[in-house]
Every structure is written in structure tokens, then in C-alpha cells.
C-alpha positions in Angstrom: 0.1 0.1 0.2 3.0 2.7 1.1 4.6 1.6 -2.5 1.5 2.4 -4.5 1.0 5.8 -2.6 4.7 6.7 -3.2 4.1 5.7 -7.0 0.9 7.9 -7.1 2.7 10.7 -5.3 5.8 10.9 -7.4 3.3 10.6 -10.7 1.7 13.7 -9.3 4.8 15.5 -8.6 6.1 14.7 -12.3 3.0 16.0 -13.4 3.0 19.4 -11.7 6.7 20.0 -12.9 5.6 19.3 -16.8 2.7 21.5 -16.3 4.5 24.3 -14.4 4.4 27.9 -15.9 7.4 28.3 -18.7 9.3 31.1 -16.8 9.6 28.4 -13.7 11.4 25.8 -16.5 13.4 28.2 -18.3 17.0 28.3 -19.0 18.9 31.6 -17.6 20.6 31.4 -21.1 20.7 29.8 -24.4 23.5 27.1 -25.1 24.6 28.1 -28.4 27.8 26.1 -28.3 26.9 24.6 -31.5 24.9 27.4 -33.0 22.0 28.7 -32.3 19.4 31.4 -33.7 17.8 34.0 -31.4 15.2 36.6 -31.8 14.8 39.5 -29.7 12.0 42.3 -29.9 11.5 45.7 -28.3 8.3 48.1 -29.3 9.2 48.9 -32.8 11.5 46.1 -34.3 12.5 42.5 -34.0 16.2 41.6 -34.7 17.4 38.0 -35.7 20.8 36.8 -34.2 23.0 33.9 -35.0 25.3 32.8 -32.5 28.2 30.4 -32.4 31.8 29.9 -32.0 32.6 33.4 -34.0 30.5 35.1 -31.1 26.6 36.7 -32.0 25.8 38.4 -35.1 23.2 40.2 -36.3 21.5 38.7 -39.2 18.4 41.0 -39.9 15.6 43.2 -38.5 12.1 43.5 -39.3 9.0 45.8 -37.9 6.8 44.4 -35.1 2.9 43.9 -36.4 1.2 46.6 -34.2 -2.3 45.9 -35.5 -3.1 43.7 -32.3 -1.2 46.1 -30.3 -2.9 49.6 -31.1 -5.2 50.7 -28.1 -6.7 53.2 -31.0 -7.6 50.4 -33.5 -9.0 48.0 -30.9 -10.5 50.3 -28.7 -9.2 48.8 -25.8 -5.9 49.0 -23.8 -3.3 46.9 -23.7 -0.2 46.4 -22.0 2.9 48.1 -23.0 5.5 46.0 -24.8 8.6 44.9 -22.9 11.9 44.9 -24.6 13.0 41.1 -24.8 16.6 40.4 -23.6 18.3 37.2 -24.2 21.5 35.9 -22.8 23.7 33.4 -25.3 26.7 31.4 -23.9 29.4 29.6 -25.9 30.9 27.2 -24.0 34.0 25.8 -25.9 35.4 22.5 -24.4 37.9 23.2 -21.3 37.6 27.1 -21.6 35.2 29.2 -19.5 31.9 30.2 -21.5 31.5 33.6 -23.5 28.4 35.5 -22.5 26.3 37.5 -24.7 23.4 39.6 -23.7 21.1 40.3 -26.8 18.6 42.8 -27.6 16.9 44.4 -30.4 19.1 47.4 -30.4 22.5 45.5 -30.3 24.8 42.5 -28.6 27.1 43.2 -25.7 29.9 40.5 -25.2 29.8 40.1 -21.3 33.0 38.3 -20.9 34.3 34.8 -20.1 32.7 33.1 -17.2 32.5 29.6 -15.4 29.3 30.4 -13.6 27.4 32.0 -16.6 24.0 31.2 -14.8 25.0 33.3 -11.8 25.9 36.2 -13.9 22.4 35.9 -15.9 20.6 36.0 -12.8 22.6 39.1 -12.0 22.2 40.9 -14.9 18.3 40.1 -15.0 18.2 41.8 -11.5 19.5 45.2 -12.5 16.8 47.7 -13.3 16.0 48.2 -16.8 
């Protein structure tokens, strides 16, 4: 009986962890060691970034579609759009990880770190 209850409880905990909101499960940064694409947006434009062992490069930008966000057209108020900030880490073997902060306005190389998650948490805590 105790074993059945333990299995039931373990299944319940697993289901709750799977259905948890995305921010609770989100990584602190994107692992771009083998290359990745990241899109960041602000109120007006979005930027597509390519990050790999050469660093992070801007590929293109495009205007956001404001039809759904305009309070004048829809007749209702919407919350202001918050600018996206993404963090990309590139971790070569036997070397510290290179960390980049990406925004629609540009990329900032933050440096080389062994404790990338701690640095990302500290950056996210800074006022914008």
C-alpha cells in the first residue's frame, strides 16, 4: 500500500513539474555552443541573431506588427510591450563560457565566465 501511494505521489509531482509555467522551467541562458538563432524584440522592431563559436551576429531586423497592439484601433487598452533580453552562452571545451546579452538594439559581449547562470541572474536583477 505504501509503495502504491509513493508511486502515485511521484507521478503527481512529475505531472506538476511538467505543467509548471514556462518561466519556472526556463533556462537562464541559451546554449549556443553548436550554434543557434535567437530573436529579440522591443516596442518597434525585432532582430534575428546567429550565435556560434564566432560570437553573436545580427542577421536581420524587421518591424513588429502593431495591428493587434494598438489601443486606438482595437478600442481597448493593452499593456505596454516589454523589450526582450536574451542571454547566449558559447562554451568551448576546457575553456570558460563566452556570454552575450542580446537585445533588438544590439549585442553586448559580457565576457568569459565559469558561473554563467549566476551572471545571468545578476544581469536580470538589474533595473532596466
